[in-house]
C-alpha positions as CSV (number, residue, x, y, z in Angstrom):
1,M,-171.4,-0.9,-17.7
2,P,-167.6,-0.9,-18.5
3,A,-167.8,2.9,-18.9
4,I,-169.2,3.3,-15.4
5,S,-166.6,1.0,-14.0
6,R,-163.8,3.0,-15.6
7,L,-165.4,6.2,-14.4
8,L,-165.6,4.9,-10.9
9,S,-162.1,3.6,-10.9
10,F,-160.8,6.9,-12.2
11,G,-162.7,8.8,-9.6
12,L,-161.4,6.6,-6.8
13,G,-157.9,6.9,-8.1
14,L,-158.2,10.7,-8.2
15,V,-159.5,10.8,-4.6
16,L,-156.7,8.6,-3.4
17,C,-154.1,10.8,-5.1
18,V,-155.5,14.0,-3.8
19,G,-155.6,12.4,-0.3
20,C,-151.9,11.7,-0.4
21,E,-150.9,15.3,-0.8
22,Q,-150.2,17.3,2.4
23,G,-151.7,20.7,2.6
24,P,-150.5,23.5,4.7
25,A,-152.9,22.7,7.5
26,Q,-151.7,19.1,7.7
27,K,-148.1,20.1,7.7
28,A,-148.7,22.7,10.4
29,G,-150.6,20.0,12.4
30,E,-147.6,17.7,12.1
31,K,-145.3,20.4,13.4
32,V,-147.6,21.0,16.3
33,D,-147.6,17.3,17.1
34,K,-143.8,17.1,17.0
35,A,-143.6,20.2,19.3
36,V,-146.0,18.8,21.8
37,E,-144.2,15.5,21.7
38,G,-140.9,17.2,22.3
39,A,-142.3,19.3,25.1
40,G,-143.8,16.2,26.7
41,K,-140.4,14.5,26.6
42,A,-138.7,17.6,28.1
43,I,-141.3,17.7,31.0
44,E,-140.8,14.0,31.6
45,K,-137.0,14.4,31.8
46,A,-137.3,17.4,34.1
47,G,-139.7,15.4,36.3
48,E,-137.2,12.5,36.5
49,K,-134.4,14.9,37.4
50,A,-136.5,16.5,40.1
51,G,-137.3,13.1,41.5
52,E,-133.6,12.2,41.6
53,K,-132.9,15.5,43.5
54,I,-135.7,14.8,46.0
55,D,-134.3,11.2,46.5
56,E,-130.8,12.7,47.1
57,A,-132.1,15.2,49.6
58,A,-134.1,12.5,51.4
59,K,-131.0,10.4,51.6
60,K,-129.0,13.3,53.1
61,V,-131.7,13.9,55.7
62,R,-131.8,10.2,56.6
63,D,-127.9,10.1,56.9
64,A,-127.9,13.3,59.0
65,T,-130.4,12.0,61.4
66,K,-128.7,8.7,62.1
């Protein structure tokens, strides 16, 4: 039995070590994730700026119609 336990422990350790390494697909996936996140932030910022401009325009219209 101890031989089986050692073999299983070695196999599990090997699987865990192999799972820690990043392959090219995982690295590419992380780059895509970062790019999408950056694009999302840029879109959000642009939306906020557009909202501010709309608010400014609405205020000017209200002021002009007083």
